[in-house]
N, C-alpha and C positions, 0 to 999 in steps of 0.2 A: 175703242177708247172712252170719246167723250162721252154714247150715252152709259155705259157702263157709272164710272166716275157719276153722273145725275143723277142716275139710280141709289148709285151708295149712298148719294149725299141725301137721298130722298129717306132712306131706309129710315135715319135719325128722327124722322116726324112719324107720330103713328096718328095719321090725319085720313080723314074722307076725301081731301085735297091728293094726299102720295097715293089713296085707292086709286084716287081716276087718272091721277098721271101715269100709272105704273101699269093699270091693269091691262093698259092697250096693247102693251109690247107682249105682256107677257102672253098676251095672243093672239096677235096678229103678225106679233114683227117674222122678214123671212131670216134672220140672224139669231142660229139656236143661241150662241153665247149672250146676244140683247137679252134671247126670252128668260135662258140661267137666273140670268143675275134679277131681270124682272122677278122671276118665281120666286127666288130665295127672299128676296127684301118681301112679296107679299107676306108670303109665310112668317117671316122675323114681325111682319106689324097685324097677324090672325086676320089676313085678309080672307074673308069666306065666301064674298063672288069669285073666291079662284079656287073652288072646288069644281066647278062644272070644266073650267078649264085647263084642269091637271090630268082629270078623265078625260080628255079629247087627247089629251100628249098622251099617255098611255096604252091610246088605242090605236095611235099610228103604228103602222108596220115594225116588223120586226127589220132590226139596223146597226148596221156594223159594229161590236161591239168598241171601238178605238174609236169610234167619231163623234162628234159633239152633239149628237142625235142622243146617243147612247148615252150622255151625259145627260143630257137633257130630261130625257125617263128616269134616270136615276134619281136628277131631282126632282122631279116631280113623285115618283113614288115616297118619296121622301118627306116632301111636302104634305102628300095626302095623310100620311103616319105624323106628320102634328098637329095637323086641323083636323084627323079624325071625322073626317067628311063621309058620313052614312052612307048616301046614296052614292058613291065610288065602288058599293061591296063589290057590284058585278063585272066589274069591270079590274077590279083585283082579283078576284076572284082568276078571273082569264088568266092576265099574269102571271098569276099560283103556277095553273095547271099546265100552261103552256110556255112559258119563260124561265126555265134551268136555272140563268143569267141573273136575273130580279126575283127568283124565286122568295129570296130571304125576305127583301127589303115589302114586298107584294106582302107578306106573311105577315111581317111586322106593323104593316099598317092597317090587314086586314083584325089582327087581335085590339090594336087602336080604336076602334069603332064596333069592338064585338058581335063580328061580325056571325050571322046564325050557323052560315055556312060552313063556316070550321068546325061546326060538332060531325062533319063529314071523312073528316082528313086529318082528327089530333091523334087517334089511336096510333096511325104509321109513322106520326114525327119523333115519338118518342125514344125512336132505336136510327133515329136520324144520326148518319157522321158527323154532322156538326153541333158543335154545340152550344150555338144561338138557335139555330133552330129545335134542339131540344127543350130549351129555356121559355121561347118563343111559342113555345106548344104548350108547355107546361102553363106560361103567363092566359094565354089562349083558353085554353080550359076552365080556368078562376076566370074569365072576363065576361062567359060567354055561359056559366054554370053548368059546364058537361058532366054532370056526379055520373055519365058513363064510363067513362075514362077513372074512377079510382086508384082501379088495379095500375094502367099502366104509370097513373102519376106517381104510385107506391114502388114500382119498379125502379123511378127516378133515384127515388131517394136513395139509394146505390150505387147511381151512377158516379165514375172517377171525375168527370169535371163539377166541383164545390159550387156553380153559380145554377146550373139543373138541377144540384139538390137542394138548393136553397129555394128554387121558382117554385120546384117541390112542394116542399115543406110550406111554403105559402099559396101554392093552387090547394092544398089539402086544407088547409085552413080556413079558405076563403072557401068551401064548399061542405066549412063544417064535415069533415068526414073523421066522427068519434074512433070509429072502428081503426083507424088509422096511425090513433097516438103513439103507441110504441112504438112504431113501426120508422116515427119522426120523432120520437124522443131518443132513438136506436144509433139516426142519422147525427144526431149532434154531436 
């Protein structure tokens, strides 16, 4: 508890000293909860030095989904999303392809960094059962400029979920898909 309180207090200071004091906890602590608090603090103050620590954390083995280690992995994936740490693309893609429990978090982080490797997966995600996955697929298409999925995006304009329809329309606009303008207007 004392470590948690100290780390949370340091969260209020956005300074190199905070990074220097908290980064060792994120990297080296044997206590997963101390690492979680440290990572959350460093993400909040936009610590770019945290990226490699997060990559190493998500590369560590599969864990029981109810454990602190599972929570640590989720916090690390969210941190990579917020920091948009591009060197994490390979590790994020590995999580996306192999870890069903964290697939959505990995996709969100891949979209945030504009991962080119997404192009191989987008078309299959437009029909995913999860609304959030379909929204992220639309956002990913816009972020990486994948014009090959315009048809899939156009199909998402008639999705039952309004967030998916909005994301599809936004993506088609970002891709300057003028030929889909009538479908976008009809979806309004």
